[in-house]
C-alpha positions in Angstrom: 25.9 34.5 -69.8 24.8 38.1 -70.0 22.7 38.2 -73.1 19.2 39.4 -72.6 16.5 36.7 -72.8 19.0 33.8 -72.8 17.3 30.5 -72.4 17.1 28.6 -69.1 19.3 25.9 -70.5 21.9 28.4 -71.5 21.8 30.1 -68.2 22.2 26.9 -66.3 25.0 25.7 -68.6 26.9 28.9 -68.0 26.3 28.7 -64.2 27.2 25.0 -63.8 30.3 24.9 -66.1 32.3 21.7 -65.4 31.2 21.4 -61.8 29.7 17.9 -61.3 27.3 18.8 -58.5 26.1 22.0 -60.2 25.6 20.0 -63.4 23.3 17.6 -61.5 21.3 20.5 -60.1 21.1 22.0 -63.6 19.9 18.7 -65.1 17.3 18.4 -62.4 15.9 21.9 -63.0 15.8 21.3 -66.8 13.7 18.1 -66.2 11.2 20.0 -64.0 11.0 22.9 -66.4 10.1 20.4 -69.2 7.4 18.9 -67.1 6.0 22.3 -66.2 5.7 23.1 -69.9 3.6 20.0 -70.4 1.5 20.9 -67.3 1.0 24.4 -68.6 -0.5 23.0 -71.7 -2.9 20.8 -69.8 -4.0 23.7 -67.6 -4.6 25.9 -70.6 -7.1 23.4 -71.9 -9.4 24.4 -69.0 -12.9 23.2 -69.6 -11.9 21.4 -72.7 -10.0 18.9 -70.5 -12.8 17.4 -68.5 -12.5 16.6 -64.8 -9.3 18.6 -64.0 -10.9 20.0 -60.8 -12.6 16.7 -59.7 -11.9 15.6 -56.2 -10.1 12.2 -56.1 -9.1 11.7 -52.5 -6.7 13.1 -49.9 -3.1 14.1 -50.6 -0.1 12.9 -48.5 -0.3 16.1 -46.5 -4.0 15.5 -45.7 -5.4 18.1 -48.1 -8.1 17.5 -50.7 -6.6 16.0 -53.8 -7.9 17.0 -57.3 -7.5 15.1 -60.5 -5.0 17.7 -61.8 -2.9 17.3 -58.6 -2.5 13.6 -59.5 -1.6 14.4 -63.1 0.9 17.0 -62.0 2.6 14.6 -59.6 2.9 12.0 -62.3 4.4 14.5 -64.8 7.1 15.6 -62.4 7.8 12.1 -61.0 8.3 10.8 -64.6 10.5 13.7 -65.6 12.7 13.4 -62.5 13.1 9.6 -62.9 15.3 10.5 -65.9 17.3 13.1 -63.9 20.1 12.6 -61.2 17.4 12.5 -58.4 17.5 9.8 -55.7 14.1 10.5 -54.3 11.0 12.7 -54.6 9.1 14.1 -51.6 5.7 15.3 -52.8 2.6 16.7 -51.3 0.8 14.1 -53.2 2.5 11.1 -51.6 2.6 10.0 -48.0 6.3 9.1 -48.0 9.4 9.8 -50.1 9.4 8.0 -53.4 12.8 6.4 -54.4 13.6 7.2 -58.1 17.4 6.5 -58.6 19.4 4.9 -55.9 22.7 6.6 -55.4 21.9 9.8 -57.3 23.3 13.0 -55.8 20.0 15.1 -55.5 16.6 14.9 -53.9 13.6 17.1 -54.8 10.8 18.2 -52.6 7.8 19.5 -54.5 4.2 20.7 -54.4 3.3 19.7 -57.9 0.2 22.0 -58.0 -0.1 24.8 -55.5 -3.5 26.5 -55.3 -5.3 23.6 -56.9 -8.6 24.6 -55.2 -8.6 27.5 -57.8 -8.4 25.2 -60.9 -11.9 25.9 -62.1 -11.8 29.6 -61.3 -9.0 30.5 -63.8 -6.8 31.9 -61.1 -3.0 31.5 -61.2 -1.8 28.2 -59.8 1.7 26.8 -59.7 4.4 24.3 -58.8 6.9 24.8 -56.0 10.2 22.9 -55.7 13.4 22.5 -53.7 16.6 20.8 -54.7 18.8 19.3 -52.0 22.0 17.4 -52.0 22.3 13.8 -50.7 25.2 14.2 -48.2 27.5 11.6 -47.0 25.8 8.9 -45.0 22.3 10.2 -45.6 19.4 8.2 -46.9 17.4 10.0 -49.5 14.5 10.3 -47.0 16.9 12.0 -44.6 18.2 14.3 -47.3 14.7 15.6 -47.8 14.5 16.7 -44.2 17.6 19.0 -44.2 17.3 22.6 -43.1 16.5 25.0 -45.9 20.0 26.6 -45.7 21.3 23.4 -47.3 19.3 23.8 -50.5 21.2 23.9 -53.8 18.3 25.5 -55.7 14.6 26.3 -55.4 11.9 27.9 -57.4 8.3 28.0 -58.4 6.3 28.1 -61.6 3.2 30.3 -62.0 0.6 29.1 -64.6 -1.2 32.4 -65.2 -1.5 34.9 -68.1 2.1 34.1 -68.7 3.9 30.9 -67.5 6.8 32.0 -65.4 9.6 30.3 -63.5 11.2 32.2 -60.6 14.3 30.4 -59.6 17.5 30.6 -57.7 20.7 28.5 -57.8 22.0 30.6 -55.0 23.3 33.3 -57.3 20.4 35.7 -57.0 16.7 35.3 -57.8 15.8 35.3 -61.5 12.6 35.1 -63.5 12.3 33.1 -66.7 9.1 33.5 -68.8 8.0 30.8 -71.2 7.9 32.1 -74.8 4.6 31.1 -76.4 6.2 30.8 -79.8 8.6 28.0 -78.9 7.6 27.0 -75.3 11.1 27.8 -74.1 11.9 29.5 -70.8 13.9 32.7 -71.3 15.4 35.1 -68.8 13.2 38.2 -68.4 14.1 39.5 -64.9 17.6 39.2 -63.6 18.6 39.6 -59.9 15.1 40.4 -58.6 15.1 42.3 -55.3 12.0 42.7 -53.0 11.0 46.4 -52.8 11.0 47.8 -49.3 8.5 50.6 -49.7 5.3 48.9 -50.9 2.4 49.6 -48.5 0.6 46.3 -49.3 0.0 43.0 -47.5 -1.4 39.6 -48.3 -3.3 37.7 -45.7 -6.5 35.6 -45.6 -8.5 38.1 -43.5 -11.5 35.7 -43.2 -9.4 33.8 -40.6 -9.0 36.9 -38.4 -11.2 35.7 -35.6 -8.9 32.7 -35.1 -5.6 34.7 -35.1 -3.4 35.3 -32.1 -3.7 38.7 -30.5 -0.3 39.8 -31.9 -1.3 39.2 -35.5 -4.7 40.8 -35.0 -2.9 43.8 -33.6 -0.4 44.0 -36.5 -3.1 43.9 -39.1 -5.2 46.3 -37.2 -2.4 48.8 -37.1 -2.0 48.5 -40.9 -5.7 48.9 -41.5 -5.8 52.0 -39.3 -4.0 53.8 -42.1 -2.9 57.4 -41.7 -4.8 57.6 -38.4 -2.9 54.6 -36.9 0.6 54.1 -35.6 2.0 53.4 -39.1 0.7 56.8 -40.3 0.1 55.6 -43.9 -2.5 53.7 -45.8 -2.0 50.0 -46.7 -3.8 47.9 -49.2 -4.7 44.2 -48.8 -4.4 41.7 -51.6 -5.3 38.0 -51.4 -5.5 35.5 -54.3 -5.6 32.2 -52.3 -2.7 30.7 -54.3 0.7 31.2 -52.6 2.6 31.2 -55.9 0.5 34.1 -57.1 0.9 36.0 -53.7 4.7 35.4 -53.8 5.1 36.4 -57.4 3.4 39.7 -56.7 5.7 40.4 -53.9 8.8 39.6 -55.9 7.6 41.9 -58.7 6.4 44.9 -56.7 6.9 44.3 -53.0 4.7 43.8 -49.9 4.4 41.4 -47.1 2.8 37.9 -46.9 1.4 36.3 -43.8 -0.2 32.9 -43.1 0.0 32.6 -39.3 -1.0 29.7 -37.2 -4.4 30.1 -35.5 -6.7 28.5 -32.9 -8.5 26.2 -35.3 -7.9 22.4 -34.8 -5.0 21.4 -37.1 -4.0 24.9 -37.8 -2.1 25.7 -34.6 1.2 25.3 -36.5 0.0 27.0 -39.6 -1.5 25.9 -42.9 1.5 25.8 -45.2 4.0 23.0 -45.5 7.6 23.6 -44.4 9.5 21.2 -46.7 7.9 21.9 -50.1 6.4 25.3 -49.7 8.0 27.5 -47.0 11.6 26.3 -47.4 11.9 26.8 -51.2 10.1 30.2 -51.1 12.4 31.3 -48.2 15.5 30.7 -50.3 14.1 32.7 -53.1 13.2 35.5 -50.7 16.7 35.5 -49.1 18.4 35.6 -52.5 16.2 38.6 -53.3 17.3 40.5 -50.2 14.2 39.7 -48.1 13.5 37.5 -45.1 11.2 34.6 -44.3 10.2 33.4 -40.8 7.6 31.4 -39.0 6.9 34.6 -37.2 10.1 34.6 -35.2 12.5 31.9 -36.4 14.2 32.1 -39.9 12.6 29.4 -42.1 16.0 28.4 -43.5 17.3 27.5 -40.1 14.5 25.2 -39.2 15.2 21.4 -39.6 12.0 19.6 -40.6 10.6 16.8 -38.5 8.6 15.2 -41.3 7.8 15.6 -44.9 4.4 17.1 -44.5 5.1 19.3 -41.5 3.0 22.5 -41.3 4.4 25.9 -40.3 3.3 29.5 -40.0 4.9 31.7 -42.8 5.8 35.4 -43.0 7.9 36.7 -45.8 8.8 40.0 -47.5 11.2 42.9 -46.8 13.5 42.1 -43.8 12.5 45.2 -41.9 8.8 44.4 -42.0 9.3 40.7 -41.2 11.4 41.8 -38.2 8.5 44.2 -37.2 6.1 41.3 -37.1 8.5 39.3 -35.0 8.5 42.2 -32.5 4.7 42.2 -32.4 4.7 38.4 -31.7 7.4 38.6 -29.0 5.6 41.4 -27.2 2.1 39.9 -27.9 -0.5 38.6 -25.4 -2.7 40.3 -22.9 -6.1 41.8 -23.5 -6.7 42.6 -27.2 -9.3 45.2 -26.2 -6.8 47.2 -24.1 -5.5 50.5 -25.5 -2.1 48.8 -26.1 -3.7 46.4 -28.5 -6.3 48.7 -30.2 -5.8 52.4 -30.4 -2.0 52.8 -30.2 -0.8 49.4 -31.5 2.4 47.7 -30.2 4.9 49.6 -32.3 5.2 53.0 -34.0 7.4 54.0 -36.8 
């Protein structure tokens, strides 16, 4: 399918052909896309749909759960119950939920990423990963495969436009929902992450908690033309990973959410299975890299569904540079090595 603005269904039909496994992946993605269209309509109601941002408890991962988190989970669970999906691993449930015994796929999902921003009219989203159920695996085991085993991944951004950025391991592509017919159409084919954007995304309010190596890296960026990088960098931070990631896919830059010394954040804030792993595949297919600071995300086998992990992604050269800071880090952050000169020069 080469026609401009082909529909998501047309694209997936052309990709899957008569291959049984690919057809199961395609059917799974179509089901999630349909649920995302419904969710987009609910989000667009905003203040006319009362209580969307109300707190209703804790999610399976231990985060605060909003009413819209619950509704999003229900939408995707119901949609996937009619797809060839054996189990759903969601941020909103403690354990994997069995949907269709014997089905060939499992889905890991964050139904509503960035839900703390619901009432602020900031872009929020859905992140998903599609994995095969291999021979002898239980569905719960299938959800804990290394990211390199994914058949597909993607995320939806509910913002000024509703967009789906997706890969079925043939490149990273962006589909935008047409407001006229609420159908996803291909608008960006074979996205690649720009390598020359002097921009980074990080929650700078956590700086006092960061390891020395991360403080030093960010300090070198902030030093601008007078620092070791000898150019000026801009910081951007939305507080919704889908918005941060979409910006990087569209115009480049680097994203960091390191672990820090706060209790419970030593291994990072983001979730490996349904946040870092799906984004890492999208990044890899767009020519970039994603690590936990040192290790490639796609090589890490999860220990549990809600495992936290540090996350760095963007152009491969910049991701590698951060790994060098970490590997050479430590010592006195006030020494000349860690302040005036920085660890690395261009």
